[in-house]
C-alpha positions in Angstrom: 0.0 0.0 0.0 1.3 3.4 -1.0 2.0 5.7 1.9 1.8 9.0 -0.1 -1.6 9.8 1.3 -1.4 7.5 4.3 -3.2 9.9 6.6 -6.0 10.5 4.2 -6.3 6.7 3.6 -6.4 6.1 7.3 -9.2 8.6 8.0 -11.3 7.4 5.0 -11.0 3.8 6.2 -11.8 4.9 9.7 -14.9 6.8 8.6 -16.2 3.7 6.9 -16.0 1.9 10.3 -17.8 5.0 11.8 -20.4 4.7 9.1 -21.1 1.1 10.0 -21.4 2.0 13.7 -23.6 5.0 12.9 -26.0 2.9 10.9 -26.0 0.2 13.5 -27.0 2.8 16.1 -29.8 4.1 13.8 -28.3 7.6 13.6 -28.5 9.7 10.5 -25.7 11.8 9.1 -27.7 14.9 10.1 -28.0 13.7 13.7 -24.3 13.2 14.0 -23.5 16.5 12.3 -25.8 18.4 14.7 -24.1 16.7 17.7 -20.7 17.8 16.5 -21.9 21.3 16.9 -20.6 24.6 15.6 -23.2 24.7 12.8 -21.9 21.5 11.3 -23.9 20.5 8.2 -25.0 17.1 7.0 -23.4 17.8 3.6 -20.0 18.2 5.2 -20.3 15.0 7.1 -21.5 13.1 4.1 -18.3 14.0 2.3 -16.3 12.4 5.1 -18.2 9.1 4.7 -18.1 9.2 0.9 -15.5 6.9 -0.6 -15.4 9.0 -3.8 -14.6 12.2 -1.9 -11.1 12.8 -0.6 -12.3 15.1 2.3 -11.5 13.9 5.8 -12.2 15.3 9.2 -9.7 17.2 11.2 -8.2 15.2 14.2 -10.3 17.2 16.7 -13.5 16.6 14.7 -12.6 13.0 14.2 -12.2 12.6 18.0 -15.6 14.1 18.5 -17.2 11.7 16.0 -15.7 8.7 17.8 -17.1 10.1 21.1 -20.6 10.5 19.6 -20.5 7.0 18.1 -18.9 5.5 21.3 -15.9 4.1 19.4 -12.6 3.5 21.2 -9.7 5.2 19.5 -7.2 2.6 20.4 -9.4 -0.2 19.1 -9.9 1.6 15.7 -6.2 2.3 15.5 -5.4 -1.3 16.2 -7.9 -2.6 13.7 -6.7 -0.3 10.9 -3.1 -1.0 11.7 -3.7 -4.7 11.2 -5.2 -3.9 7.9 -2.0 -2.2 6.8 -3.0 1.5 7.3 -0.6 3.9 9.0 -2.0 5.4 12.1 -1.4 9.2 12.1 1.2 10.3 14.7 2.9 6.9 14.7 5.0 7.3 11.5 8.7 6.7 12.2 11.3 9.1 10.6 12.7 6.2 8.5 9.3 5.3 7.1 8.2 8.8 6.2 8.5 9.7 2.6 11.1 12.2 1.4 9.5 15.1 -0.5 11.0 17.6 -2.8 11.8 21.0 -1.5 8.8 22.6 -3.0 6.4 19.9 -1.6 5.7 22.0 1.5 4.7 24.9 -0.6 2.5 22.8 -2.8 0.9 21.1 0.2 0.2 24.5 1.8 -1.4 25.7 -1.5 -3.5 22.6 -1.6 -4.6 22.9 2.0 -5.3 26.6 1.5 -7.5 25.8 -1.5 -9.4 23.1 0.4 -9.9 25.5 3.3 -11.3 28.1 0.9 -13.7 25.6 -0.6 -14.9 24.4 2.8 -15.3 27.9 4.1 -17.3 28.9 1.0 -19.4 25.8 1.4 -20.1 26.4 5.1 -20.8 30.1 4.5 -23.4 29.3 1.9 -24.9 26.7 4.2 -25.1 29.2 7.0 -26.6 31.8 4.7 -29.3 29.3 3.6 -30.1 28.6 7.3 -30.4 32.2 8.2 -32.7 32.9 5.2 -34.9 29.9 6.2 -34.9 31.0 9.8 -36.1 34.5 8.8 -38.8 33.1 6.6 -40.0 30.8 9.4 -40.1 33.8 11.8 -42.1 35.9 9.4 -44.5 33.1 8.8 -45.0 32.4 12.6 -45.4 36.2 13.2 -48.0 36.4 10.4 -50.0 33.4 11.6 -49.9 34.6 15.2 -51.1 38.1 14.2 -54.0 36.6 12.3 -55.0 34.5 15.2 -54.8 37.4 17.6 -56.9 39.6 15.2 -59.5 36.9 14.8 -60.0 36.5 18.6 -60.0 40.2 19.0 -62.9 40.7 16.5 -64.8 37.8 18.1 -64.4 39.4 21.4 -65.6 42.8 20.1 -68.5 41.1 18.3 -69.6 39.3 21.5 -69.0 42.0 24.0 -69.1 45.5 22.4 -71.4 47.1 19.7 -69.4 47.9 16.6 -69.6 51.1 14.6 -72.4 49.8 12.5 -74.4 48.8 15.5 -74.0 52.2 17.1 -75.1 54.0 14.0 -78.0 51.6 13.5 -79.2 52.3 17.1 -78.9 56.1 16.7 -80.8 55.9 13.4 -83.5 53.7 15.0 -83.9 56.1 17.9 -84.1 59.2 15.7 -86.5 57.4 13.4 -88.8 56.4 16.3 -88.8 59.9 17.8 -89.7 61.5 14.5 -92.8 59.4 13.8 -96.2 61.0 14.4 -98.7 58.4 15.6 -102.2 58.5 14.1 -105.3 59.4 16.1 -107.1 56.1 17.1 -110.4 55.4 18.8 -110.8 53.1 21.7 -111.2 49.9 19.6 -108.3 50.8 17.3 -106.2 51.3 20.4 -107.3 47.8 21.7 -106.3 46.3 18.4 -103.0 48.1 18.3 -102.3 47.0 21.9 -103.0 43.4 21.0 -100.5 43.4 18.2 -97.8 45.0 20.3 -98.2 42.6 23.2 -98.2 39.7 20.7 -95.0 40.6 19.0 -93.2 41.2 22.3 -94.4 37.9 23.6 -93.3 36.1 20.4 -89.7 37.5 20.3 -89.0 38.1 24.0 -90.7 35.1 25.5 -91.1 32.3 23.0 -87.8 32.8 21.2 -86.0 33.5 24.4 -86.8 30.0 25.6 -87.7 27.8 22.6 -87.1 24.6 24.6 -90.2 25.4 26.8 -92.4 26.3 23.9 -96.0 25.1 24.2 -98.2 25.6 21.1 -101.3 26.0 23.4 -100.0 29.3 24.6 -100.4 30.8 21.1 -104.2 31.1 21.6 -103.5 34.2 23.7 -102.9 36.3 20.6 -103.2 34.2 17.5 -105.8 32.2 15.7 -105.2 28.4 16.0 -103.5 26.8 12.9 -103.4 30.2 11.1 -100.6 31.4 8.9 -99.1 33.3 11.8 -99.0 30.4 14.2 -97.5 28.1 11.6 -94.7 30.7 11.0 -94.0 30.8 14.8 -93.9 27.0 15.1 -91.5 26.9 12.2 -89.2 29.5 13.8 -89.1 27.6 17.1 -88.1 24.5 15.2 -85.2 26.3 13.5 -84.0 27.6 16.9 -84.2 24.2 18.6 -82.7 22.1 15.8 -79.0 22.6 16.2 -76.5 19.8 16.9 -75.2 21.2 20.2 -78.5 22.5 21.5 -81.0 25.2 20.8 -80.3 28.9 20.0 -82.3 31.6 21.6 -82.6 35.4 21.9 -80.6 36.2 25.0 -80.0 39.0 27.5 -80.5 42.5 26.1 -83.2 41.5 23.6 -85.7 44.3 23.3 -88.2 46.1 21.0 -86.2 49.3 20.2 -89.0 51.2 18.4 -92.6 50.5 17.6 -94.8 53.0 15.7 -98.3 52.5 14.6 -98.8 53.7 11.0 -102.5 52.9 10.7 -105.3 50.8 12.1 -108.3 50.0 9.9 -111.4 48.0 10.7 -113.3 46.2 8.0 -116.9 47.1 7.1 -118.2 44.0 8.8 -116.5 44.9 12.0 -114.8 41.5 12.4 -111.5 42.1 10.5 -108.8 44.6 11.0 -105.4 45.5 9.5 -102.6 47.1 11.5 -99.6 48.7 9.9 -96.4 49.2 12.1 -92.9 50.3 11.8 -90.6 48.3 14.0 -87.0 47.9 15.0 -85.5 45.3 17.3 -82.3 44.3 19.1 -82.2 40.5 19.2 -78.8 38.9 20.0 -78.6 35.2 19.3 -76.9 32.9 21.7 -76.1 29.1 21.5 -76.9 26.5 24.2 -73.6 27.3 26.0 -74.5 30.9 26.4 -72.1 32.3 23.8 -73.1 34.8 21.1 -73.7 33.2 17.7 -71.1 34.9 15.3 -71.9 36.7 12.1 -75.4 37.6 13.3 -76.0 41.3 13.6 -78.5 41.7 16.4 -79.9 45.0 15.2 -82.9 45.0 12.9 -83.4 48.5 11.4 -86.9 50.0 11.1 -89.0 48.2 8.6 -92.7 48.1 7.9 -95.0 45.2 9.0 -98.6 44.6 8.3 -100.9 42.4 10.6 -104.3 41.0 9.7 -106.6 40.3 12.6 -110.0 38.6 13.1 -112.5 39.1 15.9 -113.2 35.7 17.5 -115.7 35.4 20.3 -115.2 39.1 21.1 -111.4 38.9 21.1 -109.1 40.3 18.4 -106.6 37.6 17.3 -103.8 37.7 14.7 -104.3 35.7 11.5 -101.2 36.6 9.5 -98.3 39.1 9.3 -95.4 40.1 7.1 -92.6 39.8 9.7 -89.3 38.4 8.5 -86.8 38.6 11.3 -88.2 35.5 13.2 -88.2 33.4 9.9 
């Protein structure tokens, strides 16, 4: 065996033994490289194990590799010595090769070139790692910011009226105060009062506790099996039929404004029509008591018309044009 590159041959053979031990331990090149420390890269370690590459670890790095893989230096030296390799540091003066005078200069140039290549390689690897780290930090910051904003808007939606809500309420209040009620006689007032009590009972009692709904109670204000009662029953079903429990109109629900536009009684005296302009604040909650998202509780002023019949001396609602409960 030639001794011209005895030290390189020794380390390459030693790294093959290290490779066998690494694979036996189930460690990857990347794992060993990271344990060496100092930003060691997997690509650098791979060149040490490659039989086609003439790169070998420095003595200090090699000692660290042996320590990580739990390999005894004396054992590996003895093993390779028996195979005919020259152990670095044990060369005798007589066995060392005589080199020409310019060999030292050539060797220094060769080492310098290798060092340049390795430094350039490691700098590029470090640059890639820094760029990746920055990208990861930006991504994490962006995701975190989005999560914080989402929870902030949910909090505002559940606990504070937003700008639209405030403007809506101001508009509703100004609208209600500006309306001029018509002059009604006693029976018209009775009819108007029946409608107002009915709509408040519907939204602030029935829909506030849909689980306790009893259809029999509708006879207080509505004609049995009429269009109006069918609409209320359908609305109760929609509120109750949710996977995690019923929804309901929760705390703060109220009739914001209620203006009578007209009350007309038919020629036969048994039918009547009532026109109103109403606005409501009806926040929806789920079965756990949390506000249902994406549901604006404010219903701005809109016109509604109710048709009533006189049954056994009582005025009862037959139909209406409300939409908020449906």
